[in-house]
N, C-alpha and C positions, 0 to 999 in steps of 0.2 A: 460383825464389823459393818459399819454403814456402807451400803452400796456394794459390799462384797458379794452378798447372796444373790443380788440381781445379776451380777456378772456370771455367777456359776450356773444360773438357770437359763442363760441366753441360749437360744436354739443354734445348733451348728449350721454353718453354711452348707448348702446342698452341693454334692460332688458333680463336676461336669459329666454329662452323659455323652459317650461316643456314639456316633451314628452306627446303625447296624452294618455289619460287613457285607460288601457286595458279593453276589454269587458270580464267580468267574466262569466264563464259557470255556469249554474244552478247546484246546489248541488243535484246530483241524489240520494243521500242517504236519503234525507228528503222527506217523503211521502207527497202527496198533502193534505191528510186528516189531517196530523199533522200541516202543515202550515196553513190550513184553521182554525183548532182548535185554533191555537195561536192567530189569529186575531178575533176570535169569542168572543163576550161579555160573561162574566162569567154567566150571567143570562140565556143565550141561549145555553150554552154548555151541552152536554149530560152527565149524571152522569157516573162515573166510574163503570164498571160492578161488580167489587169486592171492597167492603168497609170493613174496620176493625175499631173496637173501643175496648177500654179497660174499663170495668166497675168494679171498685174496683179490685178484684182478678180474674175477669172473662174476657176471650177473646171472642169477638163476631165478626163473619164474615158473610157477606151477599153477595151472587152472584146473580145478576139480569141481565141475558142475554138480549140483545137489542130486540130480537124477542119474549121474553116471554110475556105472557098475564096474567092479574089478574085472580085468581081462580073464577070460576063460583059459586055464592052463592045460588041463587034461594031461595026456602023455606027450603032446607035441611041444617042442621048444617055442618060446615066444618069438614073434616077428616084429621088426622095427621098421617104420617108415620115417626117415629123417630128412629134413629139408633145410636148405639155406633160406634166408628171409627175404632180403631186398632183391628185386629182379628175379625172384623165383616164386614166392607166394604173393608178394605185394609189389607195387610200384608207386611212385608219387602221383597224386592227383594233379599236382601243379605241372608235371612234366619235367621238373628239375631233377638233377642227379641225386641230390640229397633232400630229404623231407624238410619243408620250411617250418612245420609245426607238428604237433602230435596228431592233428586231424588231417594232415596232408598224406593220405594214403588211399589206395584202391586195390582191388584184387588184380594180380598180374594178368589173370584171365578169368572170365566168368565161370569157368569150369572148376576153379581151384577149390571153393568151399565144398561142393558136392563130392569131389574126389577124396578130400580129406575125411569128410564125414563117412564115406563108404569104407575107407581104410579102418576107421574106428569101429564101425559096425562089423567089420571082418576080424576084429580083435587084434589089430595092429597097435603097437605102442607108437604114437605119433609125437614127434619132437622137432623143435627148431634148433639148429646149430649155426650160429652166425658170428662173423667177425664184425665188431663194432668199435674200431679204434678211435673214432671221433668222440666217443663218450668219455667224460672224465668222472671219476668216482670221488673226487675231492669235494668236500662240503663247502658251501659259501660261508661268508663271515658270520651268518646267523645260525649256522649249523644245519642248514637245509641241503637237500640233494641239489646237484647242479642242474641247470636247465636242460642240458643234453640228456642226462639220466632220466629226469622227469618226463621229458618228451618221448623218449624211447619206451619207458614203462607204460605210458598212457596209450601210445600207438599199438604196442603189442597187446595190451589189455583189451583194446577195442577189437582187435583181430580175434583174440581168444573168445570173447563174448559173442561175437558174430558167428563163429563156428559152432560154439556150444558143445564142444567135445573135450574130454580130458586132453590136456596139451601142456607140454613143458617147453621152456626156452632156455638156451644157454648162449651167452653172448660174451665173447672175449674182447677186452678193452685194451690189451697191451700186446707187444710183440714178445710173447713168452710161450710157455708150454701149452697154453690153451688156444693159441691162435692157429686156425687152420692154415696149412694142412696138418699141423701137429695134432696129435690125438688126445690132448688133455681134456677137451670138452666131452669127447666120446667116453673116456674112462669115467668122468664124473657122472655122466648120464647113466651108464651101466651100474655104477655103484649106488646111485640114488634109487634106482628101480630094482635093485638086487639081481640084475641080469648078469652081473659078473659071477653070481653064484649058480644060477640056473643055466647060463649060456643062452645063446639065441640061435635061431635058424638063419644063419648068415645068407645062405643061398636064396632064401625067400624074402629077405629084407632088402632095403633100398636106401640110397642117399641121392638126393636130387639137388643140383646146384648149377648156377650159371657160369662159374669160373672153371671152365672145362678145357682150357688150352686151345680153343678155336682161334682162327686168325684175328677176330675182332674182340676176343675176350681179354679182360685186364690181367688175367693170370690163369694158372691151372690148379689153383689152390683147392677147389672143391673136388676135382678129380683125384688129386694127391691125397686128400683127406679120406676119400672113400677107399683108396688103396691101403692106407694105414689102418683103417678100421676093418679091412677085409669085407667091404660091402660092395655089392653091384652098384654101378653108377649110371645115372641118366641126367641129361640136361632137362630143363623145364619143357622144352619143345618135344623132346622124346617122351617124357612122362605124361604130360597133359594132352598132347596132340597126336601121340603115336608117330611122331616124325622120324624119318630115317636118321641115323647118326651122321653128324657132319665131320669133315676132315679135321684132324687135330694137328697143330704145329708140333713138330718133334720137340719134346721137352726133356729136361734132365731126368734120367732114370738111374737112381743110385744102385740098383741091383746089378747094373752092367759093370760096376767098378768094385765088386766084392771079390776078394782074392781067397779062394779056398785054402784051408790050412795045409792041405796035402801038397800044394803046388807052391814052389818058391821060384818065381821068375824075376826077383829083384835084381837090378843090375849089379854085377860084381864090383866090389870096391876093394882095392888093396893098395898098400903103400908102393910108390915108385921110388921114393927116396927116404933115407933115415929121418930127414927133417924137411918138412914142406908146409906150405900155406895153401889151404883149400878155402875157396869162397863159394857160398851158395848164391844162386840167382833164381828168384821165383816169387810169385804173388804171396801176399799174406794168406795163411791157412792153406798153403799148397802141400804141406806135409814135410817141411824142411826140418823142423825140430825133431819130429818123430824119426826121420831118417838118421839124424845125428845120434840120437840115443840108441837106436837099434844097430847101426852099422859103424859109426866112427868112434863113439865113446869106448866101445870094447877094444879099439885099436889105440887107445890112449891119446886121442886128439883132444886138445883143450878147446873149449867152446867160448867164442866171443859173440855176444848178442847185444844189439843196441836197445832192445826193450828193457834190458837189465841195466846197462851202463848209460843209457839215455842219449849220449852224443857220439858221433863218429870219431872225433878226436880222442875221446876216452877209449873207444874200441881199438883205435890204432895204437895208442899207448900200451894198453894191456897186451895186445897181440905181439908187439915188439918185445915186451918183457918175457913172454913165454918163449918166443923164438930165440931170444938171446940166451935163455936157459936150456936151449936144445929140446924144446917141447913143440911138437907140431901143433898147428892151430887150424880150427874151422871157424870161418866168419859166417855165423847164422843170421844173416840179414837178407833183405829182398834184393839189394844190389841191382836195381832195375835198369840203369842206363850205363852207357860206355864211360861217361865221366866219373861216376862213382866207382866203377870197377877199376878204372885207371889209377885211382888213389891206392888201391890194394896192390896193384901190379907194381907201383912205385915202391911200396914197402918191401915187396919181395926182391926187387932189384937192389934196393939199399942194403938189405941184409944177405944178399946173394943166396937166396933159397928159391927153389922152383915153386910155381904157383899153378894150381889146378882149379877148374870150375865145375860145379855140379849144377846143372840146369833143370829145374822142376817145371815141367810143361803143363801142369794142371790148368784146365780151363777156368774162366771166371765162374761158371756154374758150379763146378766141383768145389772151388775155394769158398764160395758163399755157402754151399751146403756144409762143408767142414766147419766153417765159422759158426753156423747155427747149431750143428750137432754138438760141438764141444761146449758151447754156452749152455745147452740144455741138459747135458749129461755129465755129471761130475766124474763118473767112472771112465769117461773118455777124455778127460781134461786134467791130466796130472799136474800141469803147471797153473791151473786155475785161471786160464785166459778169459778175459771178458769179451763179450761180443763186439766185433769191430763194426763201425758205421760203414754204410755203402760208399762213402767218399774215399775210404782207404783203398778199396778195390779200383775205383775210378781213377784215383791219382796214380796208382801203379800202372794201370793200363795205358794212361797217357804218356808215361815216362819210359815204358819198357822197350828195350831193344834186345833181341835174343843174342846171347853171348857167342863169340866165334873165336877160333884159334888165332885169327889175325890180330886180336887184341894183345896177344903175348902169353896166352895160357899154354901150359904143357899139353893139356888135353881138356876137352869139354865132355862131360858125361851127362847124357840126357836121362832123366828119370820120369817115366810116365806113371801117373798116379794109379795105384790099386790099393784098396783098403784091406789091411791085414788085421786079424783079431780072432778071438774065440767065437763060439756060437752066439753067445749073448751080445758081444760087441758088434758082430755083424748084423744081428737082428736090430739093434739100436741104430747103427749107421745106415742101414738099408731102408729106413723109413724116409718119407718126404718131410722136409722141414721148411722150405722156402717156396 
């Protein structure tokens, strides 16, 4: 075909030639150890020296330096040196009460690091046990840790790395079983280290903290924690400076209010009339309901309680119905002031029945202790009462007037608080909670 052969014989166009690839320089910012680690199977990688976990409301951190060795056990029981964190091991570099940032810290005293390193070399288990309620464990909108949690972890991590010894930290973020003086953090530590299995040499162990109940201390929580954990206690001054113990403001000691089973000195209560109205008067958590169930329920008194019925008018209505049906009634409320009690005295006069008063004299310290105990122990909280806020006790204290016969009562029986219960119940109640 004319011209066709010429087209077939035409040389093909040459392909574009790419320039030779450039030789890339090695990235000098990547360390050899990082590159090696990247290609190392996960099963053969070395664990991170600092690990963190959240257990309910508790923050747990653990620092395991590469050069550290397991504690020597031998035939002797392990020893523990436990410390509060703020104002015990560290203080703020800024001088503020609370750290302004993760870098705002310094040693509480220059002797702190060497003392802790010496404890480690002497085979002590060293740990930090700290209340950190300002920390929130809620994630931000992007799913990241809160700033307060990040700052705390960075601050503690810096302390751990500076010390260079195996060290764990337990931080309570809520007012629950973990918050000192309650022993939840201590139990968690013992479990993590298997020391609940081996036991520890408690006499040779120590807990050091600044909340010691001294006149200028914010609380006696650290001293109470040591008592709950059965550990000897020292203040930072006593431990790091060998200072003499300072006077302690007398604080609430639950052991003074434990009633042995063999002794029954509860005030006698018996009917004075076939039909009568009895009202309680006393602080929230003073033991009123327990007294009813133990002493008045067996005598067939009906209970009227405002926590259940919600309003005083409903309480009065139900009480009148019981009394009209010839059933004696106990009003299990705080009945703090004369005016409130006068309403019940009016009911008694209207129905022509005698009225008696049982006054529960428990101090605010006892009541706050009872409140914390029952919230933390279901076995001591048969009615599933929730923890009351501090305002409940403050409001009662402002309104309270001790009841007297002059108000119109047939008698006023005073009940001084003593805790009754079996061995396990006394053990639980006898710990420090607030």
